[in-house]
C-alpha positions as CSV (number, residue, x, y, z in Angstrom):
1,M,-34.8,-56.8,3.1
2,R,-34.3,-56.3,6.8
3,A,-30.6,-56.6,6.3
4,L,-30.5,-53.9,3.7
5,L,-32.6,-51.6,6.0
6,S,-30.3,-52.3,8.9
7,K,-27.2,-51.4,6.8
8,A,-28.9,-48.2,5.6
9,Q,-29.7,-47.3,9.2
10,I,-26.1,-48.0,10.3
11,F,-24.8,-45.9,7.4
12,Q,-27.1,-43.0,8.3
13,S,-26.2,-43.2,11.9
14,R,-22.5,-43.2,11.1
15,S,-22.9,-40.3,8.7
16,S,-24.8,-38.3,11.4
17,N,-22.2,-39.1,14.0
18,L,-19.4,-38.0,11.6
19,K,-21.2,-34.7,11.1
20,V,-21.5,-34.1,14.9
21,L,-17.9,-35.1,15.4
22,G,-16.7,-32.9,12.5
23,R,-18.6,-29.9,13.9
24,Y,-17.0,-30.5,17.3
25,V,-13.5,-30.6,15.9
26,K,-14.0,-27.6,13.7
27,T,-15.5,-25.6,16.6
28,N,-12.5,-26.4,18.8
29,A,-10.0,-25.6,16.0
30,L,-11.8,-22.3,15.1
31,L,-11.9,-21.1,18.7
32,A,-8.2,-22.0,19.3
33,I,-7.1,-20.2,16.1
34,I,-9.1,-17.1,16.9
35,A,-7.6,-17.0,20.4
36,A,-4.1,-17.5,19.0
37,V,-4.4,-14.8,16.3
38,V,-6.0,-12.3,18.6
39,G,-3.4,-13.0,21.3
40,L,-0.5,-12.5,19.0
41,W,-2.1,-9.4,17.6
42,A,-2.8,-7.9,21.0
43,L,0.9,-8.5,22.0
44,Q,2.1,-6.7,18.9
45,V,-0.3,-3.8,19.6
46,L,1.0,-3.6,23.2
47,F,4.7,-3.6,22.1
48,T,4.0,-1.0,19.5
49,Y,2.3,1.2,22.1
50,L,5.3,0.9,24.4
51,S,7.6,1.7,21.5
52,E,5.6,4.8,20.5
53,L,5.8,6.2,24.1
54,E,9.5,6.9,23.5
55,D,8.7,9.1,20.5
56,L,6.1,11.4,22.2
57,S,6.8,15.1,21.8
58,D,5.0,18.4,21.4
59,S,4.4,17.6,17.7
60,Y,3.6,13.9,18.2
61,T,1.2,13.6,21.1
62,M,-0.5,10.6,22.8
63,S,-3.6,10.9,20.7
64,D,-1.4,10.8,17.5
65,A,0.3,7.6,18.8
66,L,-3.1,6.0,19.6
67,R,-4.4,6.9,16.1
68,Y,-1.2,5.5,14.6
69,I,-1.6,2.2,16.4
70,F,-5.3,2.0,15.5
71,Y,-4.5,2.4,11.7
72,R,-1.5,0.1,11.9
73,S,-3.4,-2.7,13.8
74,P,-4.9,-4.3,10.6
75,Y,-1.4,-4.8,9.3
76,F,-0.4,-6.5,12.5
77,L,-3.5,-8.7,12.3
78,E,-2.7,-9.8,8.7
79,Q,1.0,-10.4,9.5
80,F,0.2,-12.8,12.4
81,M,-2.5,-14.8,10.7
82,P,-0.2,-17.6,9.4
83,T,1.6,-18.0,12.7
84,G,-1.7,-17.7,14.7
85,A,-3.3,-20.3,12.5
86,L,-0.4,-22.7,13.1
87,L,-0.4,-22.1,16.9
88,G,-4.2,-22.3,17.1
89,A,-4.3,-25.6,15.2
90,V,-1.7,-27.1,17.5
91,V,-3.5,-25.9,20.6
92,G,-7.0,-27.0,19.4
93,L,-5.8,-30.5,18.3
94,G,-3.5,-30.7,21.3
95,L,-6.4,-30.3,23.7
96,L,-8.2,-33.0,22.0
97,A,-5.1,-35.2,22.1
98,S,-4.5,-34.6,25.8
99,K,-8.0,-35.9,26.6
100,S,-7.4,-38.9,24.3
101,E,-10.3,-37.8,22.0
102,L,-8.1,-38.1,18.9
103,V,-7.2,-41.6,19.9
104,V,-10.9,-42.5,20.2
105,M,-11.6,-40.9,16.8
106,R,-8.9,-42.9,15.1
107,A,-9.9,-46.1,16.9
108,A,-13.5,-45.5,15.6
109,G,-12.2,-45.5,12.0
110,V,-11.9,-41.8,11.4
111,S,-8.9,-41.2,9.2
112,I,-6.2,-38.7,9.9
113,Y,-6.9,-36.9,6.5
114,R,-10.5,-36.4,7.5
115,I,-9.5,-34.8,10.8
116,V,-7.0,-32.6,8.9
117,G,-9.8,-31.6,6.5
118,W,-12.0,-30.6,9.4
119,V,-9.2,-28.4,10.8
120,L,-8.6,-26.8,7.4
121,Q,-12.2,-25.7,7.0
122,P,-12.1,-23.0,9.8
123,A,-8.7,-21.9,8.5
124,L,-10.4,-21.0,5.3
125,L,-12.2,-18.2,7.1
126,F,-8.9,-16.6,7.9
127,V,-7.9,-17.1,4.3
128,L,-10.8,-15.0,3.2
129,L,-10.1,-12.5,6.0
130,A,-6.5,-12.1,4.9
131,L,-7.6,-11.5,1.2
132,M,-10.2,-8.9,2.3
133,L,-7.6,-7.1,4.5
134,N,-5.1,-7.0,1.7
135,Q,-7.6,-5.8,-0.9
136,F,-9.8,-3.3,1.0
137,V,-8.3,-2.3,4.4
138,L,-4.5,-2.2,4.3
139,P,-4.0,0.2,1.4
140,N,-6.0,2.9,3.3
141,S,-4.9,2.1,6.8
142,N,-1.2,2.0,6.0
143,Q,-1.5,5.4,4.2
144,L,-3.3,6.9,7.2
145,A,-0.7,5.5,9.6
146,R,2.1,6.9,7.5
147,E,0.6,10.4,7.4
148,I,0.5,10.4,11.2
149,N,4.0,9.0,11.8
150,N,6.1,9.4,8.6
151,E,9.4,7.8,9.3
152,D,10.7,8.9,6.0
153,S,10.2,12.6,6.7
154,S,13.7,13.0,8.2
155,S,15.4,10.6,5.8
156,L,18.5,11.6,3.8
157,V,18.4,12.9,0.2
158,T,19.2,9.3,-1.0
159,S,15.7,8.2,-0.1
160,V,13.9,6.6,-3.1
161,R,10.4,7.0,-1.8
162,G,7.9,8.5,-4.2
163,Y,8.4,8.4,-7.9
164,W,11.7,9.2,-9.7
165,T,12.2,9.3,-13.4
166,M,14.4,10.9,-16.1
167,Q,12.7,12.4,-19.2
168,P,14.4,13.6,-22.3
169,R,13.7,17.2,-23.2
170,F,13.4,18.7,-26.8
171,Q,13.3,22.2,-28.1
172,T,11.9,23.5,-31.4
173,T,14.2,25.7,-33.5
174,T,13.2,27.7,-36.5
175,E,15.5,28.6,-39.4
176,S,15.0,30.7,-42.5
177,N,13.1,29.0,-45.3
178,T,12.7,25.9,-43.1
179,D,10.1,24.6,-40.8
180,G,10.7,24.1,-37.1
181,N,13.1,21.4,-36.2
182,V,13.1,19.4,-33.0
183,Q,16.4,19.0,-31.3
184,P,17.5,17.4,-28.0
185,D,17.7,19.8,-25.1
186,G,19.2,17.6,-22.4
187,S,17.0,15.8,-19.9
188,D,14.9,16.3,-16.7
189,I,15.2,14.4,-13.5
190,L,11.7,14.4,-12.0
191,Y,10.6,13.5,-8.4
192,I,7.0,13.4,-7.3
193,D,6.4,12.8,-3.6
194,Y,2.7,11.8,-3.5
195,A,-0.3,11.5,-5.8
196,D,-3.9,10.4,-5.4
197,V,-6.5,9.0,-7.8
198,Q,-8.2,12.4,-8.1
199,G,-5.2,13.9,-9.8
200,N,-3.7,15.9,-6.9
201,I,0.1,15.6,-6.5
202,G,2.3,16.6,-3.6
203,E,5.8,18.0,-3.6
204,V,7.5,18.1,-7.0
205,K,11.2,18.5,-7.7
206,R,12.7,18.8,-11.2
207,W,16.4,19.2,-12.2
208,H,17.2,20.1,-15.8
209,L,20.5,18.9,-17.3
210,D,21.9,20.1,-20.6
211,N,23.2,17.8,-23.3
212,N,26.6,17.7,-21.5
213,G,25.0,16.6,-18.3
214,D,25.5,19.9,-16.5
215,L,22.8,21.2,-14.1
216,Q,21.0,24.2,-15.5
217,T,17.9,24.7,-13.3
218,A,16.4,23.2,-10.2
219,T,12.6,23.6,-9.7
220,H,10.6,23.0,-6.6
221,A,6.7,23.0,-6.3
222,M,4.6,22.5,-3.2
223,G,1.9,20.6,-5.1
224,G,-0.3,20.5,-8.2
225,Q,-3.7,19.6,-9.6
226,Y,-4.5,17.6,-12.8
227,I,-5.9,19.9,-15.5
228,G,-6.4,17.6,-18.5
229,R,-4.8,15.8,-21.4
230,E,-3.6,16.9,-24.8
231,S,-3.9,14.7,-27.8
232,L,-0.8,13.8,-29.7
233,G,-2.5,12.1,-32.6
234,T,-2.8,8.4,-33.5
235,T,0.4,6.5,-32.7
236,G,1.3,2.8,-32.5
237,K,0.8,2.7,-28.8
238,L,-2.3,3.7,-26.9
239,S,-0.2,5.1,-24.0
240,E,1.5,7.6,-26.4
241,Q,-1.7,9.1,-27.8
242,Y,-2.0,11.7,-25.0
243,R,0.1,14.0,-22.9
244,Y,-1.3,14.6,-19.4
245,E,-0.8,17.9,-17.7
246,W,-0.7,19.2,-14.1
247,Q,-0.8,22.8,-12.8
248,L,1.9,23.3,-10.2
249,N,1.6,25.7,-7.4
250,N,4.1,27.8,-5.4
251,M,7.0,27.3,-7.7
252,T,10.6,28.2,-6.8
253,K,13.2,28.0,-9.6
254,L,16.9,28.1,-9.2
255,T,18.9,28.9,-12.3
256,I,22.6,28.0,-12.6
257,N,24.4,30.5,-14.9
258,Q,27.9,30.3,-16.3
259,G,30.6,30.6,-13.7
260,F,28.3,28.8,-11.2
261,E,26.4,32.0,-10.5
262,S,22.8,31.4,-9.6
263,S,19.6,33.3,-9.4
264,Q,16.3,32.4,-7.7
265,S,12.8,33.3,-8.8
266,K,9.3,32.4,-7.6
267,T,6.2,31.9,-9.7
268,S,2.7,31.1,-8.6
269,L,1.9,28.6,-11.4
270,D,3.6,26.4,-13.9
271,T,2.8,23.2,-15.9
272,L,4.1,19.7,-15.6
273,S,3.6,17.2,-18.5
274,L,3.7,13.4,-18.2
275,P,3.0,10.6,-20.6
276,F,0.7,8.7,-18.3
277,A,-2.7,9.3,-16.5
278,P,-3.2,10.4,-12.9
279,E,-4.2,6.8,-12.0
280,S,-0.8,5.6,-13.1
281,V,1.0,8.4,-11.2
282,Y,-0.9,7.3,-8.1
283,L,0.4,3.7,-8.5
284,L,4.0,4.9,-9.1
285,T,4.2,7.0,-6.0
286,R,2.8,4.5,-3.5
287,K,4.9,1.8,-1.8
288,A,4.3,-1.8,-2.8
289,E,3.0,-2.7,0.7
290,D,0.4,0.1,0.5
291,L,-1.3,-1.2,-2.7
292,S,-4.1,-3.7,-3.0
293,L,-3.9,-6.8,-5.1
294,T,-5.8,-5.2,-8.0
295,Q,-3.6,-2.1,-7.8
296,L,-0.5,-4.2,-7.8
297,Y,-1.7,-6.0,-10.8
298,E,-2.5,-2.7,-12.6
299,H,1.0,-1.5,-11.6
300,R,2.5,-4.6,-13.2
301,Q,0.5,-4.2,-16.4
302,F,1.6,-0.5,-16.6
303,M,5.2,-1.4,-16.2
304,Q,5.0,-4.0,-18.9
305,R,3.5,-1.5,-21.3
306,Q,6.4,0.8,-20.5
307,G,8.9,-2.0,-21.1
308,K,10.1,-1.9,-17.5
309,R,9.9,-4.1,-14.4
310,S,9.5,-3.4,-10.7
311,L,10.6,-6.4,-8.6
312,P,9.4,-5.0,-5.2
313,H,5.9,-4.6,-6.6
314,E,5.9,-8.1,-8.2
315,L,7.1,-9.6,-5.0
316,A,4.5,-7.8,-3.0
317,F,1.8,-9.0,-5.4
318,W,2.7,-12.7,-5.1
319,Q,3.1,-12.4,-1.4
320,K,-0.4,-11.1,-0.9
321,L,-1.9,-13.4,-3.5
322,L,-0.3,-16.5,-2.1
323,S,-0.6,-15.6,1.6
324,P,-3.7,-17.8,2.0
325,L,-1.7,-20.8,0.9
326,S,0.8,-20.0,3.7
327,I,-2.0,-20.2,6.3
328,L,-3.2,-23.6,4.9
329,S,0.3,-25.1,4.7
330,L,1.1,-24.1,8.3
331,V,-2.2,-25.7,9.5
332,I,-1.1,-28.9,7.8
333,V,2.2,-28.7,9.6
334,A,0.4,-28.1,12.9
335,C,-1.7,-31.3,12.4
336,S,1.5,-33.3,11.8
337,F,3.0,-32.0,15.0
338,V,0.0,-33.2,17.0
339,F,-0.4,-36.6,15.4
340,G,3.2,-37.2,15.6
341,S,3.4,-36.7,19.4
342,L,0.1,-37.8,20.9
343,R,1.7,-39.4,24.1
344,T,5.4,-38.7,24.0
345,H,5.3,-34.8,24.3
346,S,3.4,-32.3,26.3
347,L,1.1,-29.6,24.9
348,G,3.5,-26.9,26.1
349,L,6.4,-28.4,24.0
350,R,4.1,-28.6,21.0
351,I,3.3,-24.9,21.4
352,V,7.0,-24.0,21.6
353,V,7.8,-26.1,18.5
354,A,4.9,-24.5,16.6
355,L,6.1,-21.0,17.5
356,L,9.7,-21.8,16.5
357,F,8.5,-23.2,13.2
358,G,6.2,-20.2,12.6
359,L,9.2,-17.9,13.1
360,L,11.4,-20.0,10.9
361,F,8.8,-19.9,8.2
362,S,8.5,-16.1,8.4
363,Y,12.3,-15.7,8.2
364,V,12.5,-18.0,5.2
365,Q,9.8,-16.0,3.5
366,D,11.7,-12.8,4.1
367,L,15.0,-14.5,2.9
368,V,13.6,-15.7,-0.4
369,G,12.1,-12.3,-1.0
370,F,15.5,-10.7,-0.6
371,V,17.0,-13.3,-2.8
372,S,14.4,-12.6,-5.5
373,L,15.1,-8.8,-5.3
374,A,18.9,-9.4,-5.4
375,T,19.0,-11.9,-8.2
376,G,15.9,-11.0,-10.3
377,F,14.7,-14.6,-10.0
378,S,11.0,-15.2,-10.4
379,P,9.2,-13.7,-7.4
380,M,6.2,-16.1,-7.8
381,L,8.5,-19.2,-7.6
382,M,10.5,-17.8,-4.6
383,V,7.3,-17.1,-2.7
384,L,6.0,-20.5,-3.5
385,L,9.1,-22.4,-2.3
386,P,8.6,-22.1,1.5
387,I,4.8,-22.7,1.1
388,I,5.4,-25.9,-0.9
389,G,8.2,-27.0,1.5
390,S,6.1,-26.6,4.6
391,A,3.1,-28.4,3.0
392,A,5.3,-31.2,1.9
393,L,6.8,-31.5,5.3
394,G,3.4,-31.6,6.9
395,F,2.1,-34.3,4.6
396,Y,5.2,-36.4,5.0
397,L,4.9,-36.3,8.8
398,I,1.2,-37.1,8.7
399,K,1.8,-40.0,6.3
400,R,4.4,-41.5,8.8
401,Q,1.7,-41.8,11.4
402,M,-0.7,-43.8,9.3
């Protein structure tokens, strides 16, 4: 009986010691990761500030530059989280290794996988933070930053920002003793610069081509407001049951006559009809990086209903959804760096190697993204490849130390 009580006391004492030890390791890892992430973020903010000083002018003042940096800073924070987690894990465990505390832990019977698990737990906080930034902060902050410093405002006509589409046009003709017949009347090339969820749209341009592809009219509007929808009756697809209309303001219309003579006229109001709701127009006019996870998913569902596909938006969706796994995989690699060099290399060398690996991981992520866009290969698989590769490398190096 006394032997059983003694074993129970030893087990309780060991369990209590492990809790204290785990709390100590997690605290060191958390503080090191916070310091690394904040340090990299602060450096990026400083470099951005120095870069914006070159663009100061009468129209772009210092206050505008500071507001731009403020709205852009959440994006910098989210971008440096994986590399910061990698660097922080290396520094946190490296400090323990430099004082031989990791050696004592392993000699006391604490497995490497348990220590890695302790380091991964504070990294989960940054996983949640990255998801919250992508979902709730970045869509608004990126848009506000772009309104202050719009780099596309002086771009060429070939810019593809906003929403571009080509719509067929039909006209109704009436003949004697017959009902109205619908005949093709060429097509319209439509461009919408901006839209919000309330139904307001920004600059609108529309070019009308006849059945031979010749330009007939060019229309420009400064903006418009959503005025309602018109029922088209019951059809096979829900998206085709309504026609949504916007009232355009400050219209300028250029008419191309025969002989290439042209005439220009201005009207205060006109109507724009589209086959989808204002929420969909909002999604179509925003850049992929400015949409949240749920908005990217809605965009994907909308494109599927239209029988189309947008690879940039699919790639952005999987990058944001799987970014937490990038943080965890890099933390595993960081642990393998430390355990693989407890005595042979200095902490400074470990930090340099961690930074180089973090940069390499970032470049590989960008590369596989470009490959996916160029080849049409599965964006999900291409985003997963560097994550799986880094995690496998980390586990392999850790296993070699056991």
